[in-house]
N, CA, C and O atoms as a GROMACS GRO file, in nm:
protein
  432
    1UNK      N    1  12.423 -12.939  12.151
    1UNK     CA    2  12.565 -12.905  12.154
    1UNK      C    3  12.647 -13.030  12.122
    1UNK      O    4  12.613 -13.141  12.162
    2UNK      N    5  12.755 -13.009  12.050
    2UNK     CA    6  12.842 -13.119  12.012
    2UNK      C    7  12.926 -13.163  12.132
    2UNK      O    8  12.973 -13.080  12.210
    3UNK      N    9  12.946 -13.292  12.146
    3UNK     CA   10  13.028 -13.346  12.254
    3UNK      C   11  13.175 -13.346  12.215
    3UNK      O   12  13.210 -13.384  12.104
    4UNK      N   13  13.260 -13.302  12.309
    4UNK     CA   14  13.404 -13.299  12.280
    4UNK      C   15  13.463 -13.439  12.276
    4UNK      O   16  13.581 -13.456  12.244
    5UNK      N   17  13.382 -13.540  12.307
    5UNK     CA   18  13.427 -13.678  12.293
    5UNK      C   19  13.389 -13.735  12.156
    5UNK      O   20  13.440 -13.841  12.117
    6UNK      N   21  13.301 -13.667  12.084
    6UNK     CA   22  13.258 -13.715  11.952
    6UNK      C   23  13.318 -13.634  11.838
    6UNK      O   24  13.343 -13.687  11.730
    7UNK      N   25  13.340 -13.505  11.861
    7UNK     CA   26  13.403 -13.425  11.756
    7UNK      C   27  13.551 -13.459  11.752
    7UNK      O   28  13.610 -13.492  11.854
    8UNK      N   29  13.609 -13.450  11.636
    8UNK     CA   30  13.741 -13.507  11.612
    8UNK      C   31  13.837 -13.405  11.550
    8UNK      O   32  13.796 -13.301  11.498
    9UNK      N   33  13.963 -13.438  11.558
    9UNK     CA   34  14.069 -13.368  11.487
    9UNK      C   35  14.141 -13.470  11.400
    9UNK      O   36  14.154 -13.587  11.437
   10UNK      N   37  14.187 -13.425  11.286
   10UNK     CA   38  14.270 -13.509  11.201
   10UNK      C   39  14.400 -13.433  11.175
   10UNK      O   40  14.398 -13.316  11.136
   11UNK      N   41  14.510 -13.500  11.198
   11UNK     CA   42  14.643 -13.445  11.172
   11UNK      C   43  14.706 -13.528  11.061
   11UNK      O   44  14.697 -13.651  11.062
   12UNK      N   45  14.771 -13.462  10.968
   12UNK     CA   46  14.848 -13.529  10.864
   12UNK      C   47  14.994 -13.486  10.884
   12UNK      O   48  15.027 -13.368  10.874
   13UNK      N   49  15.078 -13.584  10.912
   13UNK     CA   50  15.221 -13.558  10.932
   13UNK      C   51  15.297 -13.628  10.820
   13UNK      O   52  15.263 -13.740  10.781
   14UNK      N   53  15.399 -13.562  10.768
   14UNK     CA   54  15.470 -13.623  10.657
   14UNK      C   55  15.616 -13.584  10.654
   14UNK      O   56  15.657 -13.478  10.704
   15UNK      N   57  15.693 -13.673  10.595
   15UNK     CA   58  15.835 -13.652  10.569
   15UNK      C   59  15.855 -13.692  10.423
   15UNK      O   60  15.864 -13.811  10.391
   16UNK      N   61  15.862 -13.593  10.336
   16UNK     CA   62  15.869 -13.619  10.192
   16UNK      C   63  16.007 -13.584  10.139
   16UNK      O   64  16.069 -13.489  10.186
   17UNK      N   65  16.055 -13.659  10.041
   17UNK     CA   66  16.184 -13.626   9.981
   17UNK      C   67  16.176 -13.494   9.905
   17UNK      O   68  16.076 -13.465   9.839
   18UNK      N   69  16.282 -13.414   9.915
   18UNK     CA   70  16.285 -13.285   9.847
   18UNK      C   71  16.422 -13.257   9.784
   18UNK      O   72  16.463 -13.142   9.770
   19UNK      N   73  16.492 -13.364   9.746
   19UNK     CA   74  16.625 -13.350   9.688
   19UNK      C   75  16.615 -13.306   9.541
   19UNK      O   76  16.679 -13.210   9.500
   20UNK      N   77  16.535 -13.377   9.465
   20UNK     CA   78  16.518 -13.347   9.323
   20UNK      C   79  16.409 -13.240   9.304
   20UNK      O   80  16.322 -13.224   9.389
   21UNK      N   81  16.416 -13.170   9.193
   21UNK     CA   82  16.317 -13.066   9.164
   21UNK      C   83  16.175 -13.122   9.160
   21UNK      O   84  16.082 -13.060   9.212
   22UNK      N   85  16.157 -13.240   9.098
   22UNK     CA   86  16.024 -13.299   9.089
   22UNK      C   87  15.973 -13.343   9.228
   22UNK      O   88  15.852 -13.341   9.252
   23UNK      N   89  16.063 -13.381   9.318
   23UNK     CA   90  16.024 -13.417   9.455
   23UNK      C   91  15.977 -13.292   9.531
   23UNK      O   92  15.878 -13.297   9.604
   24UNK      N   93  16.049 -13.182   9.514
   24UNK     CA   94  16.009 -13.057   9.580
   24UNK      C   95  15.872 -13.013   9.530
   24UNK      O   96  15.788 -12.966   9.608
   25UNK      N   97  15.849 -13.028   9.400
   25UNK     CA   98  15.718 -12.990   9.344
   25UNK      C   99  15.609 -13.081   9.400
   25UNK      O  100  15.501 -13.033   9.434
   26UNK      N  101  15.636 -13.210   9.409
   26UNK     CA  102  15.536 -13.304   9.462
   26UNK      C  103  15.505 -13.271   9.609
   26UNK      O  104  15.389 -13.276   9.650
   27UNK      N  105  15.607 -13.238   9.687
   27UNK     CA  106  15.585 -13.203   9.828
   27UNK      C  107  15.504 -13.074   9.838
   27UNK      O  108  15.412 -13.065   9.920
   28UNK      N  109  15.536 -12.976   9.757
   28UNK     CA  110  15.463 -12.850   9.756
   28UNK      C  111  15.318 -12.870   9.713
   28UNK      O  112  15.226 -12.815   9.773
   29UNK      N  113  15.298 -12.950   9.609
   29UNK     CA  114  15.162 -12.981   9.562
   29UNK      C  115  15.082 -13.050   9.672
   29UNK      O  116  14.964 -13.021   9.691
   30UNK      N  117  15.147 -13.143   9.745
   30UNK     CA  118  15.078 -13.214   9.853
   30UNK      C  119  15.034 -13.115   9.961
   30UNK      O  120  14.920 -13.119  10.007
   31UNK      N  121  15.125 -13.027  10.002
   31UNK     CA  122  15.091 -12.925  10.103
   31UNK      C  123  14.975 -12.838  10.056
   31UNK      O  124  14.881 -12.812  10.132
   32UNK      N  125  14.983 -12.792   9.933
   32UNK     CA  126  14.877 -12.705   9.880
   32UNK      C  127  14.743 -12.777   9.871
   32UNK      O  128  14.638 -12.717   9.894
   33UNK      N  129  14.746 -12.905   9.837
   33UNK     CA  130  14.621 -12.981   9.830
   33UNK      C  131  14.561 -12.998   9.970
   33UNK      O  132  14.439 -12.993   9.986
   34UNK      N  133  14.646 -13.018  10.070
   34UNK     CA  134  14.594 -13.022  10.208
   34UNK      C  135  14.525 -12.890  10.242
   34UNK      O  136  14.415 -12.890  10.298
   35UNK      N  137  14.589 -12.779  10.209
   35UNK     CA  138  14.528 -12.648  10.236
   35UNK      C  139  14.396 -12.632  10.160
   35UNK      O  140  14.299 -12.581  10.215
   36UNK      N  141  14.394 -12.676  10.035
   36UNK     CA  142  14.271 -12.668   9.955
   36UNK      C  143  14.159 -12.753  10.014
   36UNK      O  144  14.041 -12.727   9.988
   37UNK      N  145  14.194 -12.854  10.093
   37UNK     CA  146  14.095 -12.942  10.155
   37UNK      C  147  14.064 -12.901  10.299
   37UNK      O  148  14.010 -12.981  10.376
   38UNK      N  149  14.096 -12.778  10.335
   38UNK     CA  150  14.055 -12.724  10.464
   38UNK      C  151  14.151 -12.747  10.580
   38UNK      O  152  14.119 -12.714  10.694
   39UNK      N  153  14.268 -12.802  10.552
   39UNK     CA  154  14.367 -12.820  10.658
   39UNK      C  155  14.440 -12.689  10.680
   39UNK      O  156  14.448 -12.605  10.591
   40UNK      N  157  14.494 -12.674  10.801
   40UNK     CA  158  14.581 -12.560  10.828
   40UNK      C  159  14.714 -12.612  10.880
   40UNK      O  160  14.722 -12.718  10.940
   41UNK      N  161  14.818 -12.535  10.854
   41UNK     CA  162  14.952 -12.579  10.892
   41UNK      C  163  14.973 -12.557  11.042
   41UNK      O  164  14.956 -12.446  11.092
   42UNK      N  165  15.009 -12.664  11.112
   42UNK     CA  166  15.047 -12.655  11.253
   42UNK      C  167  15.198 -12.638  11.263
   42UNK      O  168  15.247 -12.560  11.344
   43UNK      N  169  15.271 -12.711  11.180
   43UNK     CA  170  15.415 -12.700  11.162
   43UNK      C  171  15.440 -12.729  11.015
   43UNK      O  172  15.347 -12.767  10.943
   44UNK      N  173  15.562 -12.713  10.970
   44UNK     CA  174  15.587 -12.724  10.827
   44UNK      C  175  15.538 -12.856  10.767
   44UNK      O  176  15.484 -12.855  10.657
   45UNK      N  177  15.556 -12.966  10.834
   45UNK     CA  178  15.512 -13.095  10.782
   45UNK      C  179  15.401 -13.157  10.865
   45UNK      O  180  15.385 -13.279  10.868
   46UNK      N  181  15.324 -13.073  10.934
   46UNK     CA  182  15.211 -13.119  11.014
   46UNK      C  183  15.093 -13.028  10.984
   46UNK      O  184  15.098 -12.907  11.008
   47UNK      N  185  14.987 -13.087  10.933
   47UNK     CA  186  14.866 -13.012  10.900
   47UNK      C  187  14.750 -13.070  10.977
   47UNK      O  188  14.745 -13.190  11.001
   48UNK      N  189  14.655 -12.985  11.016
   48UNK     CA  190  14.544 -13.032  11.099
   48UNK      C  191  14.412 -12.974  11.050
   48UNK      O  192  14.406 -12.872  10.981
   49UNK      N  193  14.306 -13.045  11.088
   49UNK     CA  194  14.172 -13.000  11.053
   49UNK      C  195  14.075 -13.049  11.158
   49UNK      O  196  14.083 -13.162  11.205
   50UNK      N  197  13.983 -12.962  11.194
   50UNK     CA  198  13.876 -12.994  11.287
   50UNK      C  199  13.764 -13.064  11.210
   50UNK      O  200  13.730 -13.022  11.100
   51UNK      N  201  13.707 -13.169  11.267
   51UNK     CA  202  13.600 -13.244  11.201
   51UNK      C  203  13.483 -13.259  11.298
   51UNK      O  204  13.502 -13.273  11.418
   52UNK      N  205  13.364 -13.257  11.244
   52UNK     CA  206  13.246 -13.267  11.329
   52UNK      C  207  13.208 -13.410  11.363
   52UNK      O  208  13.120 -13.432  11.446
   53UNK      N  209  13.273 -13.508  11.300
   53UNK     CA  210  13.238 -13.648  11.329
   53UNK      C  211  13.349 -13.742  11.284
   53UNK      O  212  13.438 -13.704  11.208
   54UNK      N  213  13.342 -13.864  11.332
   54UNK     CA  214  13.436 -13.968  11.291
   54UNK      C  215  13.416 -14.002  11.143
   54UNK      O  216  13.512 -14.037  11.074
   55UNK      N  217  13.294 -13.991  11.096
   55UNK     CA  218  13.265 -14.016  10.955
   55UNK      C  219  13.339 -13.916  10.867
   55UNK      O  220  13.394 -13.954  10.763
   56UNK      N  221  13.342 -13.790  10.907
   56UNK     CA  222  13.413 -13.688  10.831
   56UNK      C  223  13.564 -13.716  10.833
   56UNK      O  224  13.631 -13.695  10.732
   57UNK      N  225  13.616 -13.762  10.946
   57UNK     CA  226  13.758 -13.798  10.956
   57UNK      C  227  13.790 -13.909  10.856
   57UNK      O  228  13.889 -13.901  10.784
   58UNK      N  229  13.706 -14.012  10.853
   58UNK     CA  230  13.728 -14.123  10.760
   58UNK      C  231  13.728 -14.077  10.615
   58UNK      O  232  13.811 -14.120  10.536
   59UNK      N  233  13.634 -13.989  10.580
   59UNK     CA  234  13.626 -13.938  10.444
   59UNK      C  235  13.750 -13.856  10.409
   59UNK      O  236  13.803 -13.868  10.299
   60UNK      N  237  13.795 -13.773  10.502
   60UNK     CA  238  13.915 -13.693  10.477
   60UNK      C  239  14.040 -13.780  10.465
   60UNK      O  240  14.126 -13.754  10.381
   61UNK      N  241  14.049 -13.884  10.548
   61UNK     CA  242  14.164 -13.975  10.541
   61UNK      C  243  14.170 -14.042  10.404
   61UNK      O  244  14.278 -14.057  10.346
   62UNK      N  245  14.054 -14.081  10.351
   62UNK     CA  246  14.051 -14.141  10.216
   62UNK      C  247  14.088 -14.039  10.110
   62UNK      O  248  14.154 -14.072  10.012
   63UNK      N  249  14.044 -13.914  10.130
   63UNK     CA  250  14.078 -13.809  10.034
   63UNK      C  251  14.228 -13.784  10.034
   63UNK      O  252  14.289 -13.769   9.928
   64UNK      N  253  14.289 -13.779  10.154
   64UNK     CA  254  14.434 -13.761  10.164
   64UNK      C  255  14.505 -13.876  10.094
   64UNK      O  256  14.602 -13.855  10.022
   65UNK      N  257  14.456 -13.997  10.115
   65UNK     CA  258  14.516 -14.114  10.050
   65UNK      C  259  14.512 -14.100   9.898
   65UNK      O  260  14.603 -14.146   9.829
   66UNK      N  261  14.408 -14.037   9.847
   66UNK     CA  262  14.393 -14.026   9.702
   66UNK      C  263  14.495 -13.932   9.637
   66UNK      O  264  14.519 -13.941   9.517
   67UNK      N  265  14.554 -13.841   9.714
   67UNK     CA  266  14.652 -13.750   9.654
   67UNK      C  267  14.791 -13.760   9.717
   67UNK      O  268  14.868 -13.664   9.717
   68UNK      N  269  14.823 -13.879   9.772
   68UNK     CA  270  14.957 -13.901   9.827
   68UNK      C  271  15.063 -13.891   9.719
   68UNK      O  272  15.043 -13.936   9.607
   69UNK      N  273  15.177 -13.831   9.752
   69UNK     CA  274  15.288 -13.830   9.656
   69UNK      C  275  15.355 -13.967   9.651
   69UNK      O  276  15.328 -14.053   9.736
   70UNK      N  277  15.440 -13.988   9.552
   70UNK     CA  278  15.505 -14.118   9.533
   70UNK      C  279  15.596 -14.158   9.649
   70UNK      O  280  15.585 -14.270   9.699
   71UNK      N  281  15.684 -14.070   9.692
   71UNK     CA  282  15.784 -14.107   9.792
   71UNK      C  283  15.749 -14.054   9.930
   71UNK      O  284  15.649 -13.984   9.948
   72UNK      N  285  15.833 -14.087  10.026
   72UNK     CA  286  15.819 -14.034  10.159
   72UNK      C  287  15.722 -14.111  10.246
   72UNK      O  288  15.668 -14.214  10.208
   73UNK      N  289  15.702 -14.056  10.365
   73UNK     CA  290  15.612 -14.119  10.462
   73UNK      C  291  15.506 -14.018  10.503
   73UNK      O  292  15.537 -13.903  10.532
   74UNK      N  293  15.382 -14.062  10.506
   74UNK     CA  294  15.269 -13.979  10.548
   74UNK      C  295  15.192 -14.057  10.654
   74UNK      O  296  15.159 -14.174  10.635
   75UNK      N  297  15.164 -13.991  10.766
   75UNK     CA  298  15.084 -14.052  10.872
   75UNK      C  299  14.961 -13.966  10.897
   75UNK      O  300  14.969 -13.843  10.898
   76UNK      N  301  14.847 -14.031  10.916
   76UNK     CA  302  14.723 -13.961  10.946
   76UNK      C  303  14.681 -14.001  11.087
   76UNK      O  304  14.657 -14.119  11.115
   77UNK      N  305  14.673 -13.902  11.174
   77UNK     CA  306  14.632 -13.925  11.313
   77UNK      C  307  14.492 -13.871  11.332
   77UNK      O  308  14.453 -13.772  11.271
   78UNK      N  309  14.416 -13.936  11.416
   78UNK     CA  310  14.284 -13.886  11.449
   78UNK      C  311  14.263 -13.898  11.599
   78UNK      O  312  14.300 -13.998  11.660
   79UNK      N  313  14.204 -13.795  11.658
   79UNK     CA  314  14.176 -13.800  11.801
   79UNK      C  315  14.062 -13.705  11.834
   79UNK      O  316  14.027 -13.616  11.756
   80UNK      N  317  14.005 -13.727  11.951
   80UNK     CA  318  13.888 -13.649  11.991
   80UNK      C  319  13.928 -13.507  12.030
   80UNK      O  320  14.045 -13.479  12.056
   81UNK      N  321  13.830 -13.421  12.033
   81UNK     CA  322  13.853 -13.283  12.074
   81UNK      C  323  13.903 -13.279  12.219
   81UNK      O  324  13.985 -13.194  12.254
   82UNK      N  325  13.853 -13.368  12.302
   82UNK     CA  326  13.897 -13.375  12.442
   82UNK      C  327  14.046 -13.408  12.449
   82UNK      O  328  14.118 -13.351  12.531
   83UNK      N  329  14.092 -13.498  12.365
   83UNK     CA  330  14.235 -13.531  12.362
   83UNK      C  331  14.315 -13.414  12.308
   83UNK      O  332  14.425 -13.387  12.357
   84UNK      N  333  14.263 -13.344  12.208
   84UNK     CA  334  14.330 -13.228  12.152
   84UNK      C  335  14.354 -13.121  12.258
   84UNK      O  336  14.459 -13.057  12.261
   85UNK      N  337  14.254 -13.101  12.346
   85UNK     CA  338  14.266 -13.002  12.452
   85UNK      C  339  14.382 -13.032  12.546
   85UNK      O  340  14.432 -12.942  12.614
   86UNK      N  341  14.426 -13.156  12.552
   86UNK     CA  342  14.532 -13.196  12.644
   86UNK      C  343  14.673 -13.188  12.584
   86UNK      O  344  14.770 -13.223  12.652
   87UNK      N  345  14.686 -13.142  12.461
   87UNK     CA  346  14.818 -13.127  12.400
   87UNK      C  347  14.896 -13.022  12.478
   87UNK      O  348  14.845 -12.915  12.511
   88UNK      N  349  15.021 -13.054  12.506
   88UNK     CA  350  15.111 -12.960  12.572
   88UNK      C  351  15.211 -12.913  12.467
   88UNK      O  352  15.280 -12.994  12.405
   89UNK      N  353  15.218 -12.780  12.446
   89UNK     CA  354  15.306 -12.724  12.343
   89UNK      C  355  15.404 -12.625  12.407
   89UNK      O  356  15.372 -12.558  12.506
   90UNK      N  357  15.523 -12.618  12.347
   90UNK     CA  358  15.627 -12.528  12.395
   90UNK      C  359  15.680 -12.448  12.277
   90UNK      O  360  15.682 -12.495  12.164
   91UNK      N  361  15.724 -12.326  12.306
   91UNK     CA  362  15.799 -12.247  12.210
   91UNK      C  363  15.929 -12.212  12.280
   91UNK      O  364  15.932 -12.132  12.374
   92UNK      N  365  16.036 -12.275  12.233
   92UNK     CA  366  16.160 -12.267  12.310
   92UNK      C  367  16.137 -12.341  12.441
   92UNK      O  368  16.092 -12.456  12.441
   93UNK      N  369  16.167 -12.277  12.550
   93UNK     CA  370  16.145 -12.339  12.682
   93UNK      C  371  16.016 -12.289  12.747
   93UNK      O  372  15.984 -12.327  12.860
   94UNK      N  373  15.942 -12.204  12.675
   94UNK     CA  374  15.819 -12.148  12.731
   94UNK      C  375  15.700 -12.234  12.693
   94UNK      O  376  15.683 -12.272  12.577
   95UNK      N  377  15.618 -12.265  12.792
   95UNK     CA  378  15.496 -12.342  12.768
   95UNK      C  379  15.392 -12.249  12.706
   95UNK      O  380  15.370 -12.138  12.754
   96UNK      N  381  15.329 -12.296  12.600
   96UNK     CA  382  15.224 -12.218  12.533
   96UNK      C  383  15.090 -12.244  12.600
   96UNK      O  384  15.071 -12.347  12.665
   97UNK      N  385  14.994 -12.149  12.586
   97UNK     CA  386  14.860 -12.172  12.643
   97UNK      C  387  14.795 -12.295  12.579
   97UNK      O  388  14.829 -12.335  12.468
   98UNK      N  389  14.701 -12.353  12.651
   98UNK     CA  390  14.629 -12.472  12.601
   98UNK      C  391  14.558 -12.438  12.471
   98UNK      O  392  14.517 -12.325  12.447
   99UNK      N  393  14.544 -12.542  12.387
   99UNK     CA  394  14.472 -12.527  12.261
   99UNK      C  395  14.326 -12.501  12.289
   99UNK      O  396  14.267 -12.561  12.379
  100UNK      N  397  14.267 -12.411  12.213
  100UNK     CA  398  14.125 -12.382  12.225
  100UNK      C  399  14.055 -12.441  12.105
  100UNK      O  400  14.096 -12.421  11.991
  101UNK      N  401  13.949 -12.513  12.131
  101UNK     CA  402  13.868 -12.568  12.021
  101UNK      C  403  13.795 -12.455  11.951
  101UNK      O  404  13.764 -12.354  12.015
  102UNK      N  405  13.767 -12.470  11.822
  102UNK     CA  406  13.689 -12.367  11.754
  102UNK      C  407  13.550 -12.356  11.815
  102UNK      O  408  13.495 -12.454  11.863
  103UNK      N  409  13.496 -12.237  11.813
  103UNK     CA  410  13.359 -12.220  11.860
  103UNK      C  411  13.266 -12.295  11.767
  103UNK      O  412  13.296 -12.315  11.649
  104UNK      N  413  13.151 -12.335  11.820
  104UNK     CA  414  13.058 -12.417  11.742
  104UNK      C  415  13.017 -12.346  11.613
  104UNK      O  416  13.001 -12.412  11.510
  105UNK      N  417  12.999 -12.215  11.615
  105UNK     CA  418  12.958 -12.146  11.495
  105UNK      C  419  13.066 -12.148  11.387
  105UNK      O  420  13.036 -12.125  11.270
  106UNK      N  421  13.192 -12.176  11.424
  106UNK     CA  422  13.298 -12.188  11.326
  106UNK      C  423  13.290 -12.317  11.246
  106UNK      O  424  13.353 -12.330  11.141
  107UNK      N  425  13.214 -12.413  11.296
  107UNK     CA  426  13.209 -12.544  11.232
  107UNK      C  427  13.129 -12.543  11.102
  107UNK      O  428  13.156 -12.624  11.013
  108UNK      N  429  13.034 -12.455  11.090
  108UNK     CA  430  12.940 -12.464  10.978
  108UNK      C  431  12.942 -12.343  10.891
  108UNK      O  432  12.868 -12.337  10.793
   0.00000   0.00000   0.00000
C-alpha cells in the first residue's frame, strides 16, 4: 500500500494577463495544456494533480515549466497526501467536507 507521506499532490496556481486577445489565447492554451497533462481544475487559476511519487512531481513541474506562457506569474506547489487531507475549504460561510484522496485503483 502506498504511504500518504510519500504520495504527493502538485498544484499549479497562476495569474496570467488577459487584456489583449493574444494574452487571453495564451492563458487558455496554458489551461488546456494543464488539462491535457492530467491536471484538474480546483479553481479557475488553480489546477491540481495526484502523483504517486516525488519523482513524478519533479517531472510534471519540469513539463509545466516547458509550456509556460510569456507573461504573468505561475507557482507550482507540491505537498504530501497527508498534508492535502488537512486542507480546510469553505463555500461561502459553509465548511466543506474534508478532501478525500483517490482510491489506490484510481492511480493506475
